[in-house]
C-alpha positions as MATLAB code, in Angstrom:
seq = 'XXXXXXXXXXXXXXXXXXXXXXXXXXXXXXXXXXXXXXXXXXXXXXXXXXXXXXXXXXXXXXXXXXXXXXXXXXXXXXXXXXXXXXXXXXXXXXXXXXXXXXXXXXXXXXXXXXXXXXXXXXXXXXXXXXXXXXXXXXXXXXXXXXXXXXXXXXXXXXXXXXXXXXXXXXXXXXXXXXXXXXXXXXXXXXXXXXXXXXXXXXXXXXXXXXXXXXXXXXXXXXXXXXXXX';
ca = [
    -130.538  -24.983   25.884;
    -130.309  -22.833   22.762;
    -127.035  -22.774   20.810;
    -126.029  -20.356   18.067;
    -123.544  -21.608   15.466;
    -121.893  -18.878   13.374;
    -120.546  -19.797    9.937;
    -118.533  -17.866    7.368;
    -119.994  -16.402    4.176;
    -116.598  -16.031    2.458;
    -115.818  -18.410   -0.404;
    -112.623  -17.159   -2.086;
    -109.218  -18.508   -1.029;
    -107.273  -15.289   -1.434;
    -106.132  -14.752   -5.010;
    -105.669  -18.449   -5.795;
    -108.922  -18.793   -7.720;
    -109.818  -21.687   -5.432;
    -112.886  -21.933   -3.242;
    -112.973  -21.950    0.540;
    -115.637  -21.578    3.218;
    -116.452  -23.503    6.377;
    -114.970  -26.924    7.173;
    -117.699  -29.557    7.227;
    -116.419  -31.611   10.185;
    -116.199  -28.451   12.267;
    -119.917  -27.885   11.758;
    -121.146  -31.487   11.728;
    -119.381  -32.754   14.857;
    -120.533  -29.894   17.131;
    -123.984  -29.887   15.518;
    -124.634  -33.451   16.608;
    -122.886  -33.029   19.948;
    -125.404  -30.282   20.694;
    -128.395  -31.936   19.031;
    -127.847  -35.277   20.767;
    -127.741  -33.381   24.068;
    -131.195  -31.984   23.329;
    -130.134  -28.450   22.427;
    -132.006  -26.217   20.017;
    -129.611  -25.042   17.279;
    -129.728  -21.914   15.128;
    -127.262  -21.415   12.263;
    -126.199  -17.907   11.270;
    -123.798  -16.314    8.799;
    -122.964  -12.747    7.767;
    -124.966  -12.901    4.534;
    -127.557  -15.451    5.587;
    -128.734  -18.266    3.350;
    -126.428  -21.050    2.197;
    -122.878  -20.555    3.506;
    -120.016  -21.782    1.325;
    -118.569  -25.194    2.081;
    -114.832  -25.655    1.622;
    -114.923  -28.366   -1.066;
    -111.829  -30.051    0.330;
    -113.635  -30.708    3.595;
    -116.040  -33.087    1.848;
    -113.408  -35.068   -0.022;
    -113.231  -38.751    1.009;
    -110.073  -38.412    3.091;
    -111.669  -35.655    5.193;
    -115.065  -37.259    5.719;
    -116.003  -38.602    9.148;
    -118.977  -40.412   10.637;
    -120.387  -37.015   11.602;
    -119.952  -35.451    8.146;
    -121.643  -38.469    6.573;
    -124.468  -38.226    9.108;
    -124.894  -34.549    8.241;
    -124.966  -35.287    4.516;
    -127.732  -37.855    5.073;
    -129.730  -35.549    7.350;
    -132.308  -33.693    5.257;
    -133.350  -31.477    8.157;
    -129.769  -30.441    8.894;
    -129.057  -29.688    5.247;
    -132.273  -27.676    4.977;
    -131.247  -25.668    8.026;
    -127.843  -25.032    6.445;
    -129.387  -23.622    3.270;
    -131.335  -21.085    5.307;
    -128.910  -19.639    7.863;
    -130.166  -16.430    9.425;
    -128.309  -13.184    8.886;
    -125.790  -12.471   11.606;
    -127.067   -8.919   12.047;
    -130.495  -10.301   12.984;
    -129.441  -12.401   15.979;
    -129.204  -11.322   19.602;
    -127.084  -12.791   22.348;
    -130.107  -12.548   24.658;
    -131.832  -15.331   22.711;
    -129.065  -17.900   23.217;
    -127.198  -19.669   25.996;
    -123.930  -20.006   24.106;
    -122.274  -19.627   20.692;
    -119.952  -21.878   18.666;
    -117.788  -20.826   15.705;
    -116.637  -23.542   13.251;
    -113.530  -22.846   11.213;
    -112.435  -23.370    7.685;
    -110.332  -20.624    6.110;
    -113.335  -18.411    5.332;
    -113.595  -16.783    8.791;
    -110.131  -15.238    8.395;
    -111.548  -12.961    5.697;
    -115.045  -12.134    6.909;
    -115.787  -13.020   10.549;
    -112.441  -11.675   11.761;
    -113.433   -8.230   10.466;
    -117.232   -8.405   10.829;
    -118.541   -5.752   13.239;
    -121.658   -7.781   14.009;
    -119.594  -10.848   14.889;
    -117.202   -8.828   17.039;
    -120.080   -7.200   18.934;
    -121.860  -10.536   19.295;
    -118.871  -12.263   20.918;
    -118.334   -9.265   23.191;
    -121.982   -9.384   24.258;
    -121.863  -13.108   25.065;
    -118.805  -12.618   27.246;
    -120.305   -9.553   28.943;
    -123.409  -11.622   29.747;
    -121.318  -14.371   31.338;
    -122.043  -16.867   28.561;
    -119.304  -19.147   27.199;
    -117.975  -18.840   23.658;
    -116.253  -21.631   21.674;
    -114.234  -21.323   18.471;
    -112.299  -24.019   16.632;
    -109.439  -24.254   14.123;
    -109.329  -20.998   12.092;
    -112.342  -19.506   13.872;
    -110.260  -18.234   16.839;
    -109.004  -15.723   14.269;
    -112.429  -14.095   14.653;
    -111.227  -12.927   18.076;
    -108.581  -10.593   16.660;
    -110.649   -7.404   17.216;
    -112.798   -8.622   20.124;
    -112.280   -6.664   23.325;
    -113.378   -6.809   26.927;
    -115.429   -4.080   28.609;
    -112.241   -2.239   29.602;
    -110.958   -2.179   26.018;
    -108.235   -4.816   26.228;
    -108.120   -7.665   23.706;
    -110.302  -10.531   24.876;
    -107.477  -13.050   24.483;
    -104.918  -10.963   26.378;
    -103.564  -13.063   29.226;
    -105.851  -15.972   28.364;
    -104.839  -19.503   27.484;
    -105.852  -20.141   23.875;
    -105.226  -22.389   20.905;
    -106.125  -22.396   17.227;
    -104.813  -23.573   13.875;
    -101.051  -23.806   14.276;
     -98.493  -22.167   11.997;
     -97.095  -25.639   11.327;
    -100.532  -26.874   10.232;
    -100.975  -23.876    7.912;
     -97.567  -24.612    6.422;
     -98.565  -28.250    5.942;
    -101.557  -27.251    3.810;
     -99.429  -24.772    1.858;
    -101.410  -21.631    2.658;
     -99.058  -19.660    4.899;
     -98.588  -16.970    2.245;
    -102.233  -17.000    1.105;
    -104.186  -16.355    4.297;
    -104.587  -12.729    5.477;
    -102.992  -13.636    8.823;
    -101.849  -16.692   10.746;
    -104.124  -17.664   13.635;
    -101.291  -18.667   15.963;
     -99.356  -15.461   15.323;
    -102.440  -13.272   15.727;
    -103.480  -14.827   19.027;
     -99.959  -14.304   20.345;
     -99.849  -10.728   19.028;
    -103.021   -9.924   20.951;
    -101.477  -11.201   24.174;
    -102.932  -14.699   24.159;
    -101.056  -17.483   25.939;
    -100.987  -19.828   22.957;
    -100.332  -23.553   23.168;
    -100.837  -26.466   20.816;
    -100.628  -30.225   20.535;
     -99.089  -32.186   17.671;
    -100.340  -31.213   14.236;
    -103.845  -32.583   13.560;
    -104.213  -34.021   17.091;
    -107.304  -32.989   19.070;
    -106.557  -30.203   21.533;
    -108.921  -27.921   23.437;
    -108.160  -25.110   25.878;
    -110.667  -23.559   28.278;
    -109.938  -20.294   30.078;
    -112.893  -18.674   31.783;
    -115.695  -18.178   29.263;
    -113.410  -18.833   26.282;
    -113.030  -22.282   24.728;
    -110.735  -22.773   21.738;
    -109.858  -25.853   19.678;
    -106.774  -26.309   17.516;
    -107.974  -28.071   14.364;
    -110.789  -30.138   12.809;
    -110.172  -33.075   15.154;
    -110.783  -30.685   18.059;
    -114.337  -29.850   16.948;
    -116.194  -32.542   18.850;
    -114.077  -32.205   22.029;
    -114.553  -28.426   21.956;
    -118.320  -28.805   21.684;
    -118.295  -31.332   24.532;
    -116.237  -28.939   26.661;
    -118.737  -26.193   25.925;
    -121.666  -28.328   27.071;
    -119.847  -29.098   30.323;
    -119.000  -25.465   31.040;
    -120.109  -24.401   34.522;
    -121.851  -21.324   33.092;
    -124.280  -23.617   31.256;
    -124.929  -25.920   34.173;
    -127.956  -23.932   35.309;
    -129.403  -23.355   31.841;
];
């Protein structure tokens, strides 16, 4: 099995002067879920090269066994420094795609034409797509073949308004994931703040928050569409 993981290239947290990027647990946990299952993994980002890490995600209180494993893994870190450009990848070369969150995707992947087209092509090919935490925001402009929003009428989750309020960024982010999924016709649900929660509806798998990263990756591996791959 060949898995594409798409990371953000955006590193500015609005006009706060603070840095953002991808959330380490949301890369590390799926990375090893896939790797330990024997999958081949390719990392991509809009600009290619080293994607920005949200510095908060590597602070002691946010570290996990998987983030520490990633930090010790020279091969994984080397792969991270050399992500391929998003405009160079093709859905045809992969069995599935996973989008980690962090706040960065709200600024770049949500508006990136290559990302939008890539997700649409995976779905059109009958291949499952998984996005976690803020990454479901990257679905805001994704449409089905008939032009309707991909999330319309689908059960979805993503970073909750209450979680955004808890981290004090409600007025900083360009849009709220929960509100945007609802606005596009998604049937949004959530668990308690910070509790793992994953929703699968057809080819779409979404996870609520960092704790949902590993369960979302596990759900992706078990998806019936991958059973024959």
